[in-house]
N, C-alpha and C positions, 0 to 999 in steps of 0.2 A: 832762648832759641825755641824751647817747647812752649813757651807762653805766646810768642809770635805765631808759631804753627797753628796753636789751638784758636787764637782769635781770627785767623784767617779761613780756617775751616767754619766757625761760627758764622762769619760774615757771609762766606759763598752760601751756608745752608739758607740763610735768612733771605738773600736775594732770589735764590731759585725758588723758594717756597712762594714769594711774591709774584714771581713772574708766571708761575703755574696757576695761581689764584686769579690774577688779573690778566694775564695774557692769552692763553691757549686752553680751550675746554674742547674735549673729544667726547662725542655723545653717540651712542649706537643707535641705529634705527633698523626697523624690520620691514622686509620687502617680501612679497609672495614668492614662493619657490616656482622653478619653472615647471615642474609637474609635481602632481599629488595635491594633496590637501594640507600638508604640513607647512609651516613657515620657518624659514632659516634666517638667523640675524647676520647682518653683514654691516660693515663700518663705513659710515658716511661721514666724511671730515666737516666740520663747521669751524671756520677759521675767525678769530677776533683778534684784531691787532691793536697795539698802543699807538698813540699818535707818533707821526713822522716815523715809524718802523714798518718793516717789511716782515711778512710771515708766510712759510709755505709748509703744508702738510702733506704727506704722502703715506696712504694707509695701504698697505699690503699690495697684491697683484692686481691686474685688470680683472673686473668682475662682468661676465656677460649679462646683459639686460634684454629681456624679451620685448621686441618692438611690434610684432604681429603674430599672427596665428597662421598656422599652415598644417596640413594634413600629410599623412605619409604617401610618397611617392609623388610628392608635388601636386596633389589633386587639392584643389581650393574648394571650399564649401559654396555650392550654387543651390539655387532654388528652382526645381523642375516642376512646372505645371503638368498634372497628370491628365491627360485627355482621355475621357471614357467614350468609347464609341459605342452608340445603341444601334443595335441592328434593328431594322423595320421588319416586321414579320412578313413573310413571303405570302402572295396571294396564291392559295390553293384550290381555287375554284376551278370546276370541271364542267365542261358543256357536252351534252349528248346531241349529236348531230345525225339527222337522217336525210339522205339523198334518195328520192324516188325518181324512178325512169321510167316515163310512160311513152307507150308507142300509139300514136294518133294515126288512123288509118281510115280509109273509105271502103275497104275490103269487107267481106262478111267473114267475121270471125265470132268464135265462141263467146257467149256473154260471160264476163268475167267481173266479178263484184270488186270494186275498188275499196280500200281502206276508208273508213268513216271519216278520218281527219283529212282527207283529200275532198270532201264533198264540195266545200266551198271554191276549191281550185277547179275542179270539174265544171261547176256551174259557169264558172267565169271562162273557161276555155270554150264550153259549147256556144256561148253568146258571143265569142270573139273569132274562133277558127271553123272552117268549114268541114271539119271531119265529122263522120258519123260515129265511130267508135273509137274508144280509149281503153287501152289495158296496161296492166302493170307488168314491165319486164324485169324490173330489179329493185330491192330496196336495200340501201346500205346504212347500217347503223353503226357509228364509231364514236368513241369519247375521246375529247381533246381538252388539254389544259387551257385554261384562259390565257390570252396571248401565245398559244402554241401554234403548231403547224400539223397538217394533215396529208398524208399521201397514200394511195393505195393503187394497185393494179388487180384486175380480175379477168377471167375467161368466161364470157356467157355464152348462152345459146344462140341460136338464129334470132334476129331482131325482126325481121320482116316476112321471110318466108314461112309458109304453112308447113306442117309436118309431112304431107303429102308432095310437096314440091321437090324437085331435083336438088335443090341445096337445103333441105330441111335439116340435115345433120352438119352443117358447116357453122363452126363457133364463130363469135366476135370478140376481139381483145380492146378492153377499156380501161381508162386510166382516168383517175380523179385526184385532185391536190388542192390544197388551200395553204397559202404561204403563211397567214395569220388570222387566228379566230380570237376575237377580242371583244369584251363587254364594253360599251361607250354610252355616254349620254349626249342629247342635243342640247341646243341653246335652252330650250324650256325644261330641261332634266328629265325628259322621258329617255328609258333605257332601250338600246338596240344591241344587235350582235352584227360586229362588222366583219366581213370576210373580205381580205385583199388577196389579190391575184388568183381568184377562184378560176380553176382550169379543169375543164373535161374534155378528153379525147376518146375517140373510138375507131377502130379499123374494122369496117363492116364488109362482108362478102357480097360482091356483086358479079352476077353471070354477064359477062360480056359476049359470049358466043358459045359454040358447041362444036364439037369436032365427032367424027364417025370413024369408028374402028374397022379394022378389015373384016371383021365379023358382022358389020353392018349395024351394030349397036352405037347409039350416039351417047357423048359425054358433055356435061356442061364445062365451059372454061370460065373459072371463077378467079378474079382479081380481088384483092383487099384494097379498099378505099380508105384513106383517112378522112375523118371528119371531127369537128369540135368547136369549143367556144371558149373564150376568157374574159373574165370581167371583175369588176369590185363591186360588192353589193353590200347593203346593209338592210337586216330583217327584224322584225319584231320578235321578241323571244316567245315560242311556241306557237307563232302563226306560220302556216306554210306559204311560202313565196314561190312564184313562178320565176325561175332564173333566166330561162331562154329556150327557144325551139330550134330545131335542126331539121330542115328538109332533107330527106335522103331516099335513095332508092328509086327504081324506075317508076313505081307506081305512084309516087309523090308522097309517100309517108314520112311521118315525121318523128323525132325523139324530142320529149319536152322534158325538162330537168325541173323539179320541184325540190326546194330545200327548206328545212326546219331545224331549228335548235333551240335548246332550253338548259338551264342550269340544272345540274345533277341535284337529287335529294339527300345523297350521301357523300 
């Protein structure tokens, strides 16, 4: 009995050793870990079967395999083109403007010397207008940024009456504005200063009648009448230009507007 049992064990052991040697071999493989730099071995089965035999192998539990990449909070990697906005330097050019208000009259007035800058203008006026005398009523100097606007109001003295007249102390109210002052070039490349919506207005005192008080003294009746002009002009830099003339007053006097502008040195 013992001999039979011993022979059976020997035969079983021999058969099992041959099956392992020629039937199934298990080899470990190494895969990258899901995180970190280290590697951890996991078992992958490779099954070799004998002829006309079936063999299966199951090694451990299911192993998670990384199929792609993801970032925390579900944010996937994207490539964003960085756009750099380069700001163009702003034009800080300023222009000095001068508005000359001349009074042209045929009345006898004190000889007043005009600015040398207006010599060419006065020469042109004497050749084209029938007035005997010209005097300077106001000079307005202002600075404006290129492509900027200009607006001012002022109260002036009497424009036409002499100091000895009854209305000699009556003021005048004036307004001047330019919607846009801009340096431009023409088709040939020459530079000009363009003034869009040039506006000048004045309310001048006009004696319309007189009244006599109970004492027998007479007093003038003065009404303020508006006058003005509006235009668009382009002038050469530094050269005075006649903008326009306004005939006002019972004596036929005229307001003559002369404009000049140039870039500032500072």
